[in-house]
C-alpha positions in Angstrom: 17.9 189.8 152.3 19.0 189.6 148.7 20.3 193.2 148.7 19.2 196.3 148.1 21.1 198.5 146.2 21.2 202.1 147.5 20.8 204.9 145.1 25.0 206.3 144.6 26.8 203.8 145.7 28.6 201.2 144.5 28.1 197.5 144.4 30.1 193.8 143.9 28.2 191.2 142.5 28.1 187.6 143.7 27.1 185.1 141.8 27.1 181.5 143.0 25.6 178.6 140.8 25.7 174.7 140.3 24.2 172.1 138.0 21.8 169.2 138.2 21.2 166.3 135.5 23.8 165.0 132.5 24.0 167.4 129.1 22.9 163.6 127.5 20.0 163.8 125.3 20.1 160.2 124.7 19.6 159.7 128.3 18.3 162.5 130.1 15.2 164.5 129.9 16.3 167.6 131.3 19.6 169.6 132.4 19.6 172.5 134.8 22.0 175.6 136.2 20.4 177.2 139.0 22.2 179.8 141.8 21.7 182.5 144.3 22.6 185.8 143.5 24.0 189.1 145.8 24.5 192.7 145.7 27.4 193.3 147.7 29.6 191.5 150.5 27.2 192.4 153.5 24.1 190.4 152.0 26.0 187.2 151.4 28.4 187.4 154.5 24.4 187.7 156.2 22.9 184.6 154.0 25.9 182.8 154.9 25.7 182.5 158.5 21.7 181.8 157.9 22.8 179.1 155.7 25.3 177.2 158.2 22.9 177.9 161.4 20.1 175.9 158.9 23.1 173.3 158.0 23.7 173.0 161.9 20.0 172.6 162.4 20.0 169.5 160.0 22.4 167.9 161.7 21.4 168.2 164.9 18.4 166.5 164.0 19.1 163.6 161.5 22.7 162.8 163.4 24.3 163.0 159.9 28.0 163.2 160.8 29.2 166.8 160.1 32.5 165.9 158.0 29.3 164.5 155.4 28.2 167.4 152.9 25.0 168.5 152.9 24.1 168.3 149.1 20.9 167.6 147.7 21.8 164.2 146.5 22.4 163.1 150.3 19.0 165.1 151.9 15.4 164.1 151.7 12.9 166.4 150.4 11.8 167.7 154.4 15.4 169.1 154.4 15.6 170.1 151.0 12.5 172.5 151.9 13.4 173.5 154.9 17.4 174.4 152.9 15.0 176.3 150.2 12.5 178.1 152.3 15.8 179.3 153.9 16.7 180.9 150.5 13.4 182.5 150.2 14.5 186.5 150.4 17.8 185.5 148.0 18.0 185.9 144.6 17.9 182.7 142.9 18.2 182.8 138.6 18.2 178.9 137.0 18.0 178.3 133.2 16.4 174.4 132.5 17.6 173.1 129.3 15.0 170.4 127.6 17.7 168.4 125.7 15.3 167.4 123.1 14.7 170.5 121.4 18.8 170.9 121.4 19.9 170.6 117.9 21.4 166.9 118.1 24.4 168.4 116.6 26.0 170.3 119.6 26.0 166.8 121.4 28.4 165.5 118.6 31.8 167.6 120.7 32.9 168.6 124.0 33.4 172.0 122.8 30.2 172.3 121.4 28.2 171.3 124.1 30.4 173.0 126.6 29.8 176.1 124.3 26.0 175.7 124.2 25.8 175.3 128.4 28.2 179.1 128.6 25.6 180.5 126.2 22.7 179.3 128.2 23.9 179.9 131.5 25.3 183.7 131.0 21.7 184.2 129.5 19.9 182.9 132.7 22.2 185.4 134.5 21.6 188.3 132.2 17.9 187.9 132.3 18.0 188.0 135.9 20.2 191.4 136.0 17.9 192.9 133.3 14.9 192.2 136.1 17.2 193.8 138.5 17.5 196.9 136.3 13.8 197.3 135.4 12.9 197.1 138.9 15.5 199.5 140.1 17.5 197.4 142.5 20.6 197.5 140.5 21.8 200.6 138.6 24.2 199.3 135.3 26.9 202.5 136.0 27.3 201.5 139.9 28.5 198.0 139.0 31.7 197.5 140.6 32.8 194.1 139.9 31.1 190.7 139.4 32.6 187.8 141.1 31.0 183.9 140.2 31.8 180.7 142.2 30.8 177.7 140.2 30.9 174.2 141.4 33.8 172.6 139.6 32.6 169.2 139.3 35.0 168.2 136.1 35.6 170.9 134.2 38.9 171.6 132.6 40.9 174.8 133.4 40.5 175.9 129.3 36.6 175.6 130.3 36.9 177.7 133.6 38.8 180.6 130.9 36.5 180.3 127.8 33.2 180.5 130.4 34.8 183.9 131.6 35.6 185.0 128.0 32.1 184.3 127.9 30.8 186.2 130.6 32.7 189.3 129.7 31.4 189.3 126.2 28.0 189.9 127.8 28.5 192.1 130.9 31.5 194.5 129.9 32.6 194.1 126.4 29.6 193.9 124.4 29.0 190.7 121.7 29.1 190.9 118.1 26.5 188.8 115.2 28.7 188.8 112.2 25.5 186.9 110.4 23.6 190.2 110.9 26.3 192.7 111.3 24.9 193.5 114.6 26.7 194.7 117.9 24.9 194.2 121.3 26.2 196.5 124.1 27.3 195.4 127.2 24.9 195.4 130.2 27.7 196.9 132.7 30.0 199.1 130.0 31.6 200.6 133.3 32.1 196.9 134.9 36.0 196.9 136.3 36.6 193.2 136.6 34.6 190.0 136.2 36.1 186.7 138.0 35.3 183.0 137.7 36.1 180.8 140.0 35.9 176.8 140.2 35.5 175.7 143.3 34.6 172.7 145.5 30.7 173.0 147.3 32.4 171.4 150.4 34.4 174.5 151.2 31.9 177.0 149.9 28.9 177.0 151.9 26.4 179.2 149.0 27.5 176.8 146.1 25.8 174.2 148.3 23.0 176.6 148.5 23.0 176.9 144.6 22.9 173.1 144.4 19.2 173.0 146.3 17.8 175.9 143.8 19.5 173.9 140.9 18.0 170.2 142.1 14.1 171.7 143.0 14.5 173.3 139.0 15.7 169.7 138.0 12.7 167.9 139.6 10.0 170.3 138.7 11.6 169.8 135.6 11.6 166.0 135.2 8.2 165.7 136.8 6.5 168.2 134.6 6.0 170.9 136.5 6.0 174.2 134.7 7.7 176.7 136.9 6.1 179.6 139.0 6.2 183.4 137.4 9.3 184.7 137.5 9.6 187.6 140.1 12.2 189.5 141.0 13.4 187.0 143.8 13.2 183.3 141.7 14.0 184.3 137.8 13.7 181.0 135.8 13.9 180.6 132.5 13.9 177.6 129.8 16.3 176.7 127.1 16.3 176.4 123.7 
Protein backbone atom coordinates (compact mmCIF):
# COMPACT_ATOMS: atom_id res chain seq x y z
CA UNK A 1 0.00 0.00 0.00
CA UNK A 2 3.01 2.29 0.40
CA UNK A 3 3.19 2.54 -3.36
CA UNK A 4 5.94 0.46 -5.00
CA UNK A 5 7.47 2.36 -7.92
CA UNK A 6 7.81 0.47 -11.16
CA UNK A 7 11.09 0.93 -13.00
CA UNK A 8 10.82 3.48 -15.80
CA UNK A 9 7.68 5.18 -14.44
CA UNK A 10 7.28 8.70 -13.09
CA UNK A 11 5.75 9.50 -9.76
CA UNK A 12 4.32 12.23 -7.59
CA UNK A 13 5.12 11.94 -3.89
CA UNK A 14 2.45 12.92 -1.35
CA UNK A 15 3.51 13.74 2.22
CA UNK A 16 0.99 14.31 5.04
CA UNK A 17 2.26 15.43 8.43
CA UNK A 18 1.27 16.69 11.85
CA UNK A 19 2.97 17.50 15.13
CA UNK A 20 2.55 16.51 18.76
CA UNK A 21 3.64 18.42 21.83
CA UNK A 22 4.68 22.05 22.29
CA UNK A 23 8.11 23.36 21.32
CA UNK A 24 8.84 24.87 24.72
CA UNK A 25 11.73 23.35 26.68
CA UNK A 26 10.67 25.04 29.91
CA UNK A 27 7.46 23.02 30.08
CA UNK A 28 7.83 19.95 27.84
CA UNK A 29 10.56 17.40 27.23
CA UNK A 30 9.74 16.38 23.66
CA UNK A 31 8.28 17.67 20.43
CA UNK A 32 7.40 15.40 17.53
CA UNK A 33 6.63 15.52 13.83
CA UNK A 34 4.99 12.45 12.32
CA UNK A 35 3.63 11.66 8.92
CA UNK A 36 2.70 9.32 6.11
CA UNK A 37 4.09 9.22 2.58
CA UNK A 38 2.63 7.87 -0.66
CA UNK A 39 4.29 7.18 -3.98
CA UNK A 40 1.66 8.05 -6.56
CA UNK A 41 -1.96 9.13 -6.42
CA UNK A 42 -3.32 5.59 -6.58
CA UNK A 43 -1.68 4.43 -3.34
CA UNK A 44 -2.79 7.67 -1.65
CA UNK A 45 -6.40 7.20 -2.73
CA UNK A 46 -6.48 3.54 -1.67
CA UNK A 47 -5.23 4.43 1.80
CA UNK A 48 -7.69 7.30 2.09
CA UNK A 49 -10.59 4.94 1.39
CA UNK A 50 -9.28 2.39 3.91
CA UNK A 51 -8.82 5.12 6.49
CA UNK A 52 -12.41 6.33 5.97
CA UNK A 53 -13.62 2.76 6.53
CA UNK A 54 -11.70 2.46 9.82
CA UNK A 55 -13.04 5.82 11.01
CA UNK A 56 -16.60 4.72 10.18
CA UNK A 57 -16.10 1.55 12.20
CA UNK A 58 -15.00 3.63 15.18
CA UNK A 59 -17.94 6.02 14.87
CA UNK A 60 -20.30 3.02 14.80
CA UNK A 61 -18.61 1.28 17.74
CA UNK A 62 -18.38 4.30 20.02
CA UNK A 63 -21.41 6.36 19.12
CA UNK A 64 -19.23 9.44 18.70
CA UNK A 65 -21.02 12.03 16.61
CA UNK A 66 -19.78 12.11 13.00
CA UNK A 67 -19.52 15.87 13.35
CA UNK A 68 -16.58 15.30 15.73
CA UNK A 69 -13.14 14.90 14.17
CA UNK A 70 -11.39 11.68 15.16
CA UNK A 71 -8.06 13.06 16.38
CA UNK A 72 -5.66 11.28 18.72
CA UNK A 73 -6.63 13.68 21.52
CA UNK A 74 -10.26 12.49 21.39
CA UNK A 75 -9.63 8.72 21.20
CA UNK A 76 -8.59 6.14 23.76
CA UNK A 77 -5.58 3.88 23.26
CA UNK A 78 -7.69 1.03 21.87
CA UNK A 79 -8.94 3.03 18.92
CA UNK A 80 -5.69 4.90 18.35
CA UNK A 81 -4.04 1.49 18.12
CA UNK A 82 -6.67 0.26 15.68
CA UNK A 83 -6.05 3.24 13.40
CA UNK A 84 -2.27 2.94 13.68
CA UNK A 85 -2.37 -0.74 12.71
CA UNK A 86 -4.46 0.13 9.67
CA UNK A 87 -1.39 2.08 8.46
CA UNK A 88 1.02 -0.86 8.76
CA UNK A 89 1.66 -1.00 5.00
CA UNK A 90 2.06 2.75 4.62
CA UNK A 91 5.40 4.58 4.60
CA UNK A 92 5.59 6.44 7.92
CA UNK A 93 8.21 8.85 9.18
CA UNK A 94 8.89 10.94 12.23
CA UNK A 95 11.35 13.05 14.14
CA UNK A 96 11.53 13.11 17.92
CA UNK A 97 13.06 16.34 19.23
CA UNK A 98 14.58 16.01 22.70
CA UNK A 99 14.14 19.60 23.80
CA UNK A 100 16.70 19.65 26.61
CA UNK A 101 19.39 18.86 24.03
CA UNK A 102 18.42 21.83 21.83
CA UNK A 103 20.57 24.92 22.36
CA UNK A 104 18.72 27.35 24.63
CA UNK A 105 19.32 30.29 22.27
CA UNK A 106 17.05 28.65 19.68
CA UNK A 107 14.12 29.26 22.04
CA UNK A 108 14.83 32.97 22.40
CA UNK A 109 12.81 34.13 19.38
CA UNK A 110 10.07 32.79 17.16
CA UNK A 111 12.08 32.81 13.94
CA UNK A 112 14.92 30.76 15.42
CA UNK A 113 12.44 28.22 16.71
CA UNK A 114 10.73 27.96 13.33
CA UNK A 115 14.01 27.58 11.44
CA UNK A 116 15.04 24.76 13.76
CA UNK A 117 11.69 23.00 13.37
CA UNK A 118 11.81 23.37 9.59
CA UNK A 119 15.30 21.85 9.63
CA UNK A 120 14.22 18.89 11.78
CA UNK A 121 11.17 18.29 9.62
CA UNK A 122 12.99 18.34 6.28
CA UNK A 123 15.75 16.03 7.56
CA UNK A 124 13.18 13.50 8.81
CA UNK A 125 11.51 13.43 5.38
CA UNK A 126 14.88 13.29 3.63
CA UNK A 127 16.02 10.29 5.66
CA UNK A 128 12.91 8.36 4.64
CA UNK A 129 13.40 9.29 0.97
CA UNK A 130 17.06 8.22 1.16
CA UNK A 131 15.98 4.88 2.63
CA UNK A 132 13.51 4.43 -0.23
CA UNK A 133 16.25 5.19 -2.75
CA UNK A 134 18.71 2.81 -1.06
CA UNK A 135 16.14 0.01 -1.13
CA UNK A 136 15.28 0.75 -4.77
CA UNK A 137 11.61 1.56 -4.31
CA UNK A 138 12.30 5.13 -5.45
CA UNK A 139 14.41 6.40 -8.35
CA UNK A 140 15.62 9.98 -7.87
CA UNK A 141 15.40 10.71 -11.61
CA UNK A 142 11.75 9.65 -11.82
CA UNK A 143 10.22 11.95 -9.18
CA UNK A 144 8.11 14.63 -10.87
CA UNK A 145 6.43 16.45 -8.00
CA UNK A 146 6.34 16.42 -4.22
CA UNK A 147 3.23 17.67 -2.45
CA UNK A 148 3.32 18.36 1.28
CA UNK A 149 0.14 18.66 3.34
CA UNK A 150 0.82 20.00 6.83
CA UNK A 151 -1.66 20.56 9.64
CA UNK A 152 -2.09 24.32 9.84
CA UNK A 153 -2.36 24.90 13.63
CA UNK A 154 -1.45 28.58 14.05
CA UNK A 155 1.11 28.81 11.26
CA UNK A 156 1.38 32.21 9.60
CA UNK A 157 1.53 32.64 5.82
CA UNK A 158 5.24 33.46 5.91
CA UNK A 159 5.82 30.21 7.86
CA UNK A 160 4.40 28.23 4.95
CA UNK A 161 6.60 30.12 2.50
CA UNK A 162 9.75 29.58 4.59
CA UNK A 163 9.08 25.85 5.00
CA UNK A 164 8.57 25.50 1.26
CA UNK A 165 11.85 27.31 0.59
CA UNK A 166 13.71 25.02 3.02
CA UNK A 167 12.25 21.91 1.39
CA UNK A 168 12.90 23.24 -2.11
CA UNK A 169 16.55 23.86 -1.26
CA UNK A 170 16.94 20.37 0.15
CA UNK A 171 15.22 18.42 -2.60
CA UNK A 172 15.53 20.42 -5.84
CA UNK A 173 18.12 23.22 -5.61
CA UNK A 174 20.78 22.02 -3.18
CA UNK A 175 22.20 23.62 -0.04
CA UNK A 176 25.43 25.49 0.65
CA UNK A 177 27.33 25.51 3.93
CA UNK A 178 29.12 28.87 4.01
CA UNK A 179 31.25 27.92 7.03
CA UNK A 180 32.90 25.07 5.17
CA UNK A 181 32.38 26.21 1.55
CA UNK A 182 30.60 22.93 0.82
CA UNK A 183 27.70 22.47 -1.59
CA UNK A 184 25.28 19.61 -0.98
CA UNK A 185 23.59 18.30 -4.11
CA UNK A 186 19.77 18.10 -4.06
CA UNK A 187 18.16 14.70 -3.66
CA UNK A 188 15.85 15.15 -6.68
CA UNK A 189 17.63 17.46 -9.17
CA UNK A 190 15.03 16.81 -11.90
CA UNK A 191 12.06 17.66 -9.70
CA UNK A 192 9.45 19.77 -11.51
CA UNK A 193 7.47 21.21 -8.60
CA UNK A 194 7.32 21.15 -4.82
CA UNK A 195 4.17 22.43 -3.10
CA UNK A 196 3.37 22.95 0.58
CA UNK A 197 -0.25 23.28 1.68
CA UNK A 198 -1.18 24.08 5.28
CA UNK A 199 -4.60 22.59 5.83
CA UNK A 200 -7.24 21.75 8.41
CA UNK A 201 -7.12 18.12 9.50
CA UNK A 202 -10.92 18.15 9.81
CA UNK A 203 -11.16 18.32 6.03
CA UNK A 204 -8.03 16.34 5.04
CA UNK A 205 -8.34 12.72 6.10
CA UNK A 206 -4.70 11.73 5.70
CA UNK A 207 -3.52 14.61 7.90
CA UNK A 208 -5.57 12.88 10.61
CA UNK A 209 -3.57 9.72 9.86
CA UNK A 210 -0.39 11.78 10.37
CA UNK A 211 -1.82 12.98 13.70
CA UNK A 212 -2.12 9.37 14.87
CA UNK A 213 1.48 8.66 13.87
CA UNK A 214 2.79 11.79 15.60
CA UNK A 215 0.81 11.02 18.74
CA UNK A 216 2.20 7.48 18.96
CA UNK A 217 5.78 8.74 18.64
CA UNK A 218 5.11 11.40 21.27
CA UNK A 219 3.69 8.81 23.69
CA UNK A 220 6.73 6.57 23.20
CA UNK A 221 9.08 9.53 23.74
CA UNK A 222 7.55 10.96 26.91
CA UNK A 223 7.26 7.50 28.45
CA UNK A 224 10.92 6.77 27.85
CA UNK A 225 10.50 4.06 25.22
CA UNK A 226 13.06 3.67 22.49
CA UNK A 227 11.48 3.57 19.08
CA UNK A 228 11.84 0.18 17.37
CA UNK A 229 14.63 -0.25 14.82
CA UNK A 230 13.88 1.59 11.60
CA UNK A 231 12.55 -0.20 8.58
CA UNK A 232 11.26 1.12 5.29
CA UNK A 233 7.68 1.49 6.49
CA UNK A 234 8.55 3.10 9.83
CA UNK A 235 11.48 5.52 9.73
CA UNK A 236 12.11 7.71 12.77
CA UNK A 237 15.07 9.91 13.69
CA UNK A 238 16.02 11.75 16.87
CA UNK A 239 17.00 15.41 16.87
CA UNK A 240 19.38 16.80 17.85
